[in-house]
DSSP file (Angstrom, degrees, kcal/mol; ACC not computed):
  #  RESIDUE AA STRUCTURE BP1 BP2  ACC     N-H-->O    O-->H-N    N-H-->O    O-->H-N    TCO  KAPPA ALPHA  PHI   PSI    X-CA   Y-CA   Z-CA
    1    1 A M              0   0    0      0, 0.0     2,-0.1     0, 0.0   107,-0.0   0.000 360.0 360.0 360.0 132.0    0.0    0.0    0.0
    2    2 A T     >  -     0   0    0      1,-0.1     4,-2.3     4,-0.0     5,-0.2  -0.354 360.0-110.3 -78.9 163.9    1.5    3.4   -1.0
    3    3 A M  H  > S+     0   0    0      1,-0.2     4,-2.9     2,-0.2     5,-0.2   0.879 120.3  54.9 -59.4 -38.7    1.7    6.3    1.4
    4    4 A R  H  > S+     0   0    0      1,-0.2     4,-2.6     2,-0.2    -1,-0.2   0.931 108.3  47.8 -61.9 -47.2   -1.0    8.1   -0.6
    5    5 A M  H  > S+     0   0    0      2,-0.2     4,-2.6     1,-0.2    -1,-0.2   0.892 112.7  49.4 -63.3 -38.4   -3.3    5.1   -0.1
    6    6 A V  H  X S+     0   0    0     -4,-2.3     4,-2.6     2,-0.2    -2,-0.2   0.914 110.4  50.6 -65.5 -44.2   -2.5    5.0    3.6
    7    7 A G  H  X S+     0   0    0     -4,-2.9     4,-2.2     2,-0.2    -2,-0.2   0.916 112.3  46.5 -61.8 -44.6   -3.1    8.8    3.9
    8    8 A S  H  X S+     0   0    0     -4,-2.6     4,-2.3     2,-0.2    -2,-0.2   0.923 112.5  51.0 -63.1 -44.8   -6.6    8.3    2.1
    9    9 A S  H  X S+     0   0    0     -4,-2.6     4,-2.4     2,-0.2    -2,-0.2   0.910 110.2  47.9 -59.4 -45.2   -7.4    5.4    4.3
   10   10 A V  H  X S+     0   0    0     -4,-2.6     4,-2.4     1,-0.2    -1,-0.2   0.920 111.6  51.5 -66.1 -41.0   -6.6    7.3    7.5
   11   11 A F  H  X S+     0   0    0     -4,-2.2     4,-2.4     1,-0.2    -2,-0.2   0.899 109.4  49.9 -58.9 -41.3   -8.7   10.3    6.2
   12   12 A L  H  X S+     0   0    0     -4,-2.3     4,-3.0     1,-0.2    -1,-0.2   0.905 109.4  51.5 -63.6 -42.1  -11.6    7.9    5.6
   13   13 A F  H  X S+     0   0    0     -4,-2.4     4,-2.7     2,-0.2    -2,-0.2   0.914 110.9  49.0 -60.8 -43.0  -11.3    6.5    9.1
   14   14 A L  H  X S+     0   0    0     -4,-2.4     4,-2.6     2,-0.2     5,-0.2   0.928 112.4  46.2 -62.8 -43.7  -11.3   10.0   10.6
   15   15 A I  H  X S+     0   0    0     -4,-2.4     4,-2.5     2,-0.2    -2,-0.2   0.940 113.6  49.5 -62.6 -46.4  -14.4   11.0    8.6
   16   16 A A  H  X S+     0   0    0     -4,-3.0     4,-2.7     1,-0.2    -2,-0.2   0.925 112.1  49.9 -58.4 -44.7  -16.2    7.8    9.5
   17   17 A G  H  X S+     0   0    0     -4,-2.7     4,-2.6     2,-0.2     5,-0.4   0.870 108.3  49.6 -60.6 -41.3  -15.3    8.3   13.1
   18   18 A L  H  X S+     0   0    0     -4,-2.6     4,-2.0     1,-0.2     5,-0.2   0.885 113.0  49.9 -65.9 -36.2  -16.6   11.9   13.2
   19   19 A C  H  X S+     0   0    0     -4,-2.5     4,-1.8    -5,-0.2    -2,-0.2   0.929 115.5  40.2 -68.5 -42.5  -19.8   10.7   11.6
   20   20 A E  H  X S+     0   0    0     -4,-2.7     4,-2.5     2,-0.2    -2,-0.2   0.954 121.6  40.2 -71.9 -47.8  -20.4    7.9   14.0
   21   21 A I  H  X S+     0   0    0     -4,-2.6     4,-2.8     1,-0.2     5,-0.2   0.919 116.7  50.7 -62.1 -45.8  -19.3    9.6   17.2
   22   22 A G  H  X S+     0   0    0     -4,-2.0     4,-2.1    -5,-0.4    -1,-0.2   0.880 111.7  47.8 -58.1 -40.9  -21.0   12.8   16.1
   23   23 A A  H  X S+     0   0    0     -4,-1.8     4,-2.2    -5,-0.2    -2,-0.2   0.924 113.3  47.6 -66.4 -46.9  -24.2   11.0   15.4
   24   24 A G  H  X S+     0   0    0     -4,-2.5     4,-2.6     1,-0.2    -2,-0.2   0.888 111.8  50.5 -62.5 -40.4  -24.2    9.1   18.7
   25   25 A W  H  X S+     0   0    0     -4,-2.8     4,-2.7     2,-0.2    -1,-0.2   0.886 109.3  51.0 -64.1 -41.5  -23.4   12.3   20.5
   26   26 A L  H  X S+     0   0    0     -4,-2.1     4,-1.9     2,-0.2    -2,-0.2   0.924 112.9  45.3 -57.9 -47.9  -26.3   14.1   18.8
   27   27 A V  H  X S+     0   0    0     -4,-2.2     4,-3.0     2,-0.2     5,-0.3   0.889 111.2  53.5 -63.1 -42.0  -28.6   11.3   19.8
   28   28 A W  H  X>S+     0   0    0     -4,-2.6     4,-3.4     1,-0.2     5,-1.1   0.939 109.1  50.2 -57.3 -48.7  -27.2   11.3   23.4
   29   29 A Q  H  X5S+     0   0    0     -4,-2.7     6,-2.3     3,-0.2     4,-0.7   0.898 112.2  46.6 -58.3 -42.6  -27.9   15.0   23.6
   30   30 A W  H  <5S+     0   0    0     -4,-1.9     4,-0.5     4,-0.2    -2,-0.2   0.969 124.4  29.8 -65.4 -54.2  -31.5   14.6   22.4
   31   31 A L  H  <5S+     0   0    0     -4,-3.0    -2,-0.2     2,-0.1    -3,-0.2   0.852 131.9  28.1 -80.7 -37.5  -32.3   11.6   24.8
   32   32 A R  H  <5S+     0   0    0     -4,-3.4    -3,-0.2    -5,-0.3    -1,-0.1   0.742 127.0  37.9 -99.6 -22.8  -30.1   12.2   27.8
   33   33 A E  S  <<S-     0   0    0     -5,-1.1    -3,-0.2    -4,-0.7    -2,-0.1   0.326 104.6-116.0-113.6   8.7  -29.7   15.9   27.9
   34   34 A G        +     0   0    0     -4,-0.5    -4,-0.2    -6,-0.3    -3,-0.1   0.654  56.5 155.6  73.0  17.0  -33.1   16.9   26.8
   35   35 A K        -     0   0    0     -6,-2.3    -1,-0.2    -7,-0.1     5,-0.1  -0.218  51.1 -81.1 -69.0 167.6  -32.3   18.6   23.5
   36   36 A G    >>  -     0   0    0      1,-0.1     3,-1.7     3,-0.1     4,-0.8  -0.211  39.1-102.1 -74.4 163.3  -35.0   18.8   20.9
   37   37 A L  H 3> S+     0   0    0      1,-0.3     4,-2.5     2,-0.2     3,-0.3   0.806 116.0  72.6 -52.8 -32.8  -36.0   16.0   18.4
   38   38 A A  H 3> S+     0   0    0      1,-0.2     4,-2.8     2,-0.2     5,-0.3   0.886  92.1  56.6 -52.8 -38.9  -34.0   17.8   15.6
   39   39 A W  H <> S+     0   0    0     -3,-1.7     4,-2.4     1,-0.2    -1,-0.2   0.926 109.0  45.5 -58.8 -45.7  -30.8   16.8   17.4
   40   40 A G  H  X S+     0   0    0     -4,-0.8     4,-2.1    -3,-0.3    -1,-0.2   0.883 112.5  49.9 -65.0 -37.7  -31.9   13.1   17.2
   41   41 A L  H  X S+     0   0    0     -4,-2.5     4,-2.1     2,-0.2    -2,-0.2   0.908 111.0  48.3 -72.2 -37.5  -33.0   13.4   13.6
   42   42 A V  H  X S+     0   0    0     -4,-2.8     4,-2.6    -5,-0.2     5,-0.2   0.912 110.6  53.4 -62.7 -40.0  -29.7   15.0   12.5
   43   43 A G  H  X S+     0   0    0     -4,-2.4     4,-2.1    -5,-0.3    -2,-0.2   0.907 107.4  50.7 -61.3 -37.2  -27.8   12.3   14.4
   44   44 A G  H  X S+     0   0    0     -4,-2.1     4,-1.2     2,-0.2    -1,-0.2   0.911 111.7  47.7 -60.5 -44.1  -29.8    9.6   12.4
   45   45 A M  H  X S+     0   0    0     -4,-2.1     4,-1.3     1,-0.2     3,-0.3   0.900 111.4  49.8 -65.8 -41.7  -28.9   11.3    9.1
   46   46 A V  H  X S+     0   0    0     -4,-2.6     4,-1.9     1,-0.2    -1,-0.2   0.881 105.0  58.8 -64.2 -38.4  -25.2   11.6   10.1
   47   47 A L  H  X S+     0   0    0     -4,-2.1     4,-1.6     1,-0.2    -1,-0.2   0.832  99.7  57.3 -63.3 -30.3  -25.2    7.9   11.1
   48   48 A I  H  X S+     0   0    0     -4,-1.2     4,-0.9    -3,-0.3    -1,-0.2   0.930 104.1  52.8 -60.7 -44.2  -26.3    7.0    7.5
   49   49 A L  H >X S+     0   0    0     -4,-1.3     4,-2.5     1,-0.2     3,-0.8   0.894 103.0  57.6 -55.8 -43.2  -23.2    8.8    6.3
   50   50 A Y  H 3< S+     0   0    0     -4,-1.9    -1,-0.2     1,-0.3    -2,-0.2   0.901 104.5  52.7 -54.9 -42.3  -21.1    6.7    8.7
   51   51 A G  H 3< S+     0   0    0     -4,-1.6    -1,-0.3     1,-0.2    -2,-0.2   0.761 113.6  43.1 -64.1 -24.4  -22.5    3.6    7.0
   52   52 A I  H X< S+     0   0    0     -4,-0.9     3,-1.3    -3,-0.8     4,-0.3   0.880 102.1  63.8 -88.8 -42.5  -21.4    4.9    3.6
   53   53 A V  G >< S+     0   0    0     -4,-2.5     3,-1.8     1,-0.3     4,-0.1   0.864  96.1  56.2 -63.4 -44.3  -17.9    6.3    4.2
   54   54 A P  G >  S+     0   0    0      0, 0.0     3,-2.1     0, 0.0    -1,-0.3   0.739  90.1  75.7 -59.1 -21.6  -16.1    3.0    5.2
   55   55 A T  G <  S+     0   0    0     -3,-1.3    -2,-0.2     1,-0.3    -3,-0.1   0.717  88.1  61.7 -65.3 -17.1  -17.2    1.4    1.8
   56   56 A F  G <  S+     0   0    0     -3,-1.8    -1,-0.3    -4,-0.3    -3,-0.1   0.510  78.0 111.1 -88.1  -1.6  -14.5    3.5    0.2
   57   57 A Q  S <  S-     0   0    0     -3,-2.1     7,-0.1    -4,-0.1     4,-0.0  -0.358  73.9-128.0 -67.2 151.7  -11.7    1.8    2.2
   58   58 A P  S    S+     0   0    0      0, 0.0     2,-0.1     0, 0.0    -1,-0.1   0.532  83.1  73.6 -83.4  -4.1   -9.4   -0.4    0.1
   59   59 A A  S    S-     0   0    0      1,-0.2    -2,-0.1     2,-0.1     2,-0.0  -0.443  90.8 -83.8-103.4 177.8   -9.7   -3.5    2.3
   60   60 A H     >  -     0   0    0     -2,-0.1     4,-2.5     1,-0.1     3,-0.2  -0.320  46.5 -99.6 -77.6 167.6  -12.6   -6.0    2.9
   61   61 A F  H  > S+     0   0    0      1,-0.2     4,-2.6     2,-0.2     5,-0.3   0.881 118.0  48.8 -54.9 -52.1  -15.4   -5.4    5.4
   62   62 A G  H  > S+     0   0    0      1,-0.2     4,-1.9     2,-0.2    -1,-0.2   0.877 113.5  45.7 -60.1 -42.4  -14.1   -7.4    8.3
   63   63 A R  H  > S+     0   0    0      2,-0.2     4,-2.7    -3,-0.2     5,-0.3   0.946 114.4  49.1 -68.9 -47.0  -10.6   -5.9    8.2
   64   64 A V  H  X S+     0   0    0     -4,-2.5     4,-2.4     1,-0.2    -2,-0.2   0.930 115.4  42.0 -59.3 -48.4  -12.0   -2.3    7.8
   65   65 A Y  H  X S+     0   0    0     -4,-2.6     4,-1.3     2,-0.2    -1,-0.2   0.817 112.9  52.7 -76.2 -30.1  -14.4   -2.6   10.7
   66   66 A A  H >X S+     0   0    0     -4,-1.9     4,-0.8    -5,-0.3     3,-0.6   0.970 115.4  42.6 -65.3 -51.1  -11.9   -4.4   13.0
   67   67 A A  H >X S+     0   0    0     -4,-2.7     4,-1.3     1,-0.2     3,-0.8   0.881 107.4  60.3 -62.1 -38.0   -9.4   -1.6   12.4
   68   68 A Y  H 3X S+     0   0    0     -4,-2.4     4,-3.2    -5,-0.3    -1,-0.2   0.846  92.1  68.8 -62.2 -30.9  -12.1    1.1   12.7
   69   69 A G  H <X S+     0   0    0     -4,-1.3     4,-1.4    -3,-0.6    -1,-0.3   0.892 101.6  46.3 -53.9 -42.4  -12.7   -0.2   16.3
   70   70 A G  H <X S+     0   0    0     -3,-0.8     4,-1.5    -4,-0.8    -1,-0.2   0.845 111.3  49.6 -69.3 -33.9   -9.3    1.2   17.3
   71   71 A V  H  X S+     0   0    0     -4,-1.3     4,-2.7     1,-0.2     5,-0.3   0.906 108.4  55.1 -72.7 -40.2   -9.8    4.5   15.6
   72   72 A F  H  X S+     0   0    0     -4,-3.2     4,-2.4     1,-0.2     5,-0.2   0.860 103.6  55.9 -58.2 -36.2  -13.2    4.8   17.3
   73   73 A I  H  X S+     0   0    0     -4,-1.4     4,-1.9    -5,-0.2    -1,-0.2   0.961 112.2  41.6 -61.6 -51.2  -11.5    4.3   20.7
   74   74 A V  H  X S+     0   0    0     -4,-1.5     4,-2.3     1,-0.2    -2,-0.2   0.942 116.6  46.5 -59.9 -51.2   -9.1    7.2   20.0
   75   75 A L  H  X S+     0   0    0     -4,-2.7     4,-2.8     1,-0.2    -1,-0.2   0.855 109.9  54.9 -68.4 -35.3  -11.7    9.5   18.5
   76   76 A S  H  X S+     0   0    0     -4,-2.4     4,-2.5    -5,-0.3    -1,-0.2   0.930 109.3  47.2 -62.6 -44.3  -14.2    8.8   21.3
   77   77 A L  H  X S+     0   0    0     -4,-1.9     4,-2.0    -5,-0.2    -2,-0.2   0.918 114.9  46.7 -63.0 -43.7  -11.7    9.8   24.0
   78   78 A L  H  X S+     0   0    0     -4,-2.3     4,-3.0     2,-0.2     5,-0.2   0.895 112.1  50.4 -65.5 -39.8  -10.8   13.0   22.0
   79   79 A W  H  X>S+     0   0    0     -4,-2.8     4,-3.1     2,-0.2     5,-0.6   0.946 110.5  48.5 -61.4 -49.4  -14.5   13.8   21.5
   80   80 A G  H  X5S+     0   0    0     -4,-2.5     6,-2.3     1,-0.2     4,-1.1   0.856 115.4  46.5 -56.2 -41.3  -15.3   13.4   25.2
   81   81 A W  H  X5S+     0   0    0     -4,-2.0     4,-1.0     4,-0.3    -2,-0.2   0.964 118.8  37.7 -69.7 -52.7  -12.3   15.6   26.1
   82   82 A L  H  <5S+     0   0    0     -4,-3.0    -2,-0.2     1,-0.2    -3,-0.2   0.864 130.0  26.8 -73.1 -35.5  -12.9   18.4   23.5
   83   83 A L  H  <5S+     0   0    0     -4,-3.1    -3,-0.2    -5,-0.2    -1,-0.2   0.736 134.1  27.3-101.3 -25.1  -16.7   18.6   23.7
   84   84 A D  H  <<S-     0   0    0     -4,-1.1    -3,-0.2    -5,-0.6    -2,-0.2   0.467  98.0-121.0-118.9  -2.9  -17.6   17.3   27.1
   85   85 A G     <  +     0   0    0     -4,-1.0     2,-1.2    -5,-0.3    -4,-0.3   0.679  60.0 145.6  75.4  17.4  -14.5   18.2   29.1
   86   86 A N        -     0   0    0     -6,-2.3    -1,-0.2    -9,-0.1    -4,-0.1  -0.727  40.5-149.1 -87.9  95.6  -13.7   14.6   30.2
   87   87 A V        -     0   0    0     -2,-1.2    -9,-0.1    -6,-0.1   -10,-0.0  -0.485  15.1-121.7 -71.2 121.4   -9.9   14.6   30.1
   88   88 A P        -     0   0    0      0, 0.0     2,-0.1     0, 0.0    -1,-0.1  -0.285  26.3-138.2 -58.6 139.2   -8.4   11.1   29.3
   89   89 A D     >  -     0   0    0      1,-0.1     4,-2.1     4,-0.0     3,-0.4  -0.397  33.3 -90.0 -91.3 179.9   -6.1    9.8   32.0
   90   90 A R  H  > S+     0   0    0      1,-0.3     4,-2.7     2,-0.2     5,-0.2   0.818 127.0  55.2 -65.5 -28.5   -2.9    8.0   31.3
   91   91 A F  H  > S+     0   0    0      2,-0.2     4,-2.4     1,-0.2    -1,-0.3   0.877 106.1  51.2 -73.5 -32.5   -4.5    4.6   31.1
   92   92 A D  H  > S+     0   0    0     -3,-0.4     4,-2.3     2,-0.2    -2,-0.2   0.927 112.0  48.4 -61.8 -44.1   -6.9    5.9   28.5
   93   93 A M  H  X S+     0   0    0     -4,-2.1     4,-2.7     2,-0.2    -2,-0.2   0.926 111.5  49.1 -64.7 -45.5   -3.9    7.2   26.6
   94   94 A I  H  X S+     0   0    0     -4,-2.7     4,-2.3     1,-0.2    -1,-0.2   0.935 112.8  46.8 -60.1 -46.4   -2.0    3.9   26.9
   95   95 A G  H  X S+     0   0    0     -4,-2.4     4,-2.1     1,-0.2    -1,-0.2   0.854 111.3  52.4 -63.3 -35.9   -5.1    1.9   25.8
   96   96 A A  H  X S+     0   0    0     -4,-2.3     4,-2.2     2,-0.2    -2,-0.2   0.912 108.5  50.0 -61.3 -47.3   -5.5    4.3   22.9
   97   97 A A  H  X S+     0   0    0     -4,-2.7     4,-2.0     2,-0.2    -2,-0.2   0.916 110.4  50.3 -58.7 -45.5   -1.9    3.9   21.8
   98   98 A I  H  X S+     0   0    0     -4,-2.3     4,-2.1     1,-0.2    -1,-0.2   0.919 109.9  51.0 -59.8 -43.4   -2.2    0.1   21.9
   99   99 A A  H  X S+     0   0    0     -4,-2.1     4,-2.4     1,-0.2    -1,-0.2   0.898 107.8  51.5 -64.1 -37.4   -5.4    0.3   19.8
  100  100 A L  H  X S+     0   0    0     -4,-2.2     4,-2.2     2,-0.2    -1,-0.2   0.849 107.1  53.9 -68.7 -32.0   -3.7    2.4   17.2
  101  101 A V  H  X S+     0   0    0     -4,-2.0     4,-2.3     2,-0.2    -1,-0.2   0.929 109.1  49.3 -62.5 -44.4   -0.8   -0.1   17.0
  102  102 A G  H  X S+     0   0    0     -4,-2.1     4,-3.0     2,-0.2     5,-0.2   0.912 108.8  52.6 -60.1 -44.4   -3.5   -2.8   16.4
  103  103 A V  H  X>S+     0   0    0     -4,-2.4     4,-2.9     1,-0.2     5,-0.5   0.940 109.7  49.5 -54.7 -49.5   -5.1   -0.6   13.6
  104  104 A S  H  X5S+     0   0    0     -4,-2.2     4,-1.6     1,-0.2     5,-0.5   0.885 114.0  44.4 -61.0 -42.2   -1.7   -0.2   11.9
  105  105 A V  H  X5S+     0   0    0     -4,-2.3     4,-1.2     3,-0.2    -1,-0.2   0.958 116.4  45.5 -65.6 -51.3   -1.1   -3.9   12.0
  106  106 A I  H  <5S+     0   0    0     -4,-3.0    -2,-0.2    -5,-0.2    -3,-0.2   0.912 127.8  24.3 -62.2 -46.2   -4.5   -4.9   10.8
  107  107 A M  H  <5S+     0   0    0     -4,-2.9    -3,-0.2    -5,-0.2    -2,-0.2   0.863 131.8  27.3 -88.8 -39.9   -4.8   -2.3    8.0
  108  108 A Y  H  <<S+     0   0    0     -4,-1.6    -3,-0.2    -5,-0.5    -2,-0.1   0.468  78.7 116.8-114.4  -2.7   -1.3   -1.4    6.9
  109  109 A W  S  < S-     0   0    0     -4,-1.2    -4,-0.0    -5,-0.5     2,-0.0  -0.512  75.5-103.5 -70.8 136.3    1.0   -4.4    7.6
  110  110 A P              0   0    0      0, 0.0    -1,-0.1     0, 0.0    -2,-0.1  -0.326 360.0 360.0 -61.4 137.5    2.4   -5.6    4.3
  111  111 A R              0   0    0     -3,-0.1    -2,-0.1    -2,-0.0    -3,-0.0   0.377 360.0 360.0-123.4 360.0    0.8   -8.9    3.2
């Protein structure tokens, strides 16, 4: 896999993560924080985008979604920190680093 392909793949993971986590956060705001129905509807529409974005990855479904799990861990911690003020502790950071190593092996290790 070329560096350009890796860069494109990482970008797609980031977009997918923002869609999934953003959609979940919007629904959370609607149901748990008492925001209006519009928050939930927008969350549902963004979740549809999350279902589409990973289809552009160069690998098969199982590999893409397994690797995405690690990306999701990191982005969830960042989202919680930036939008909700929940600062990750060192164990969160260690776990996230381990997850990213797993992502790298699953998606980008030469085969």
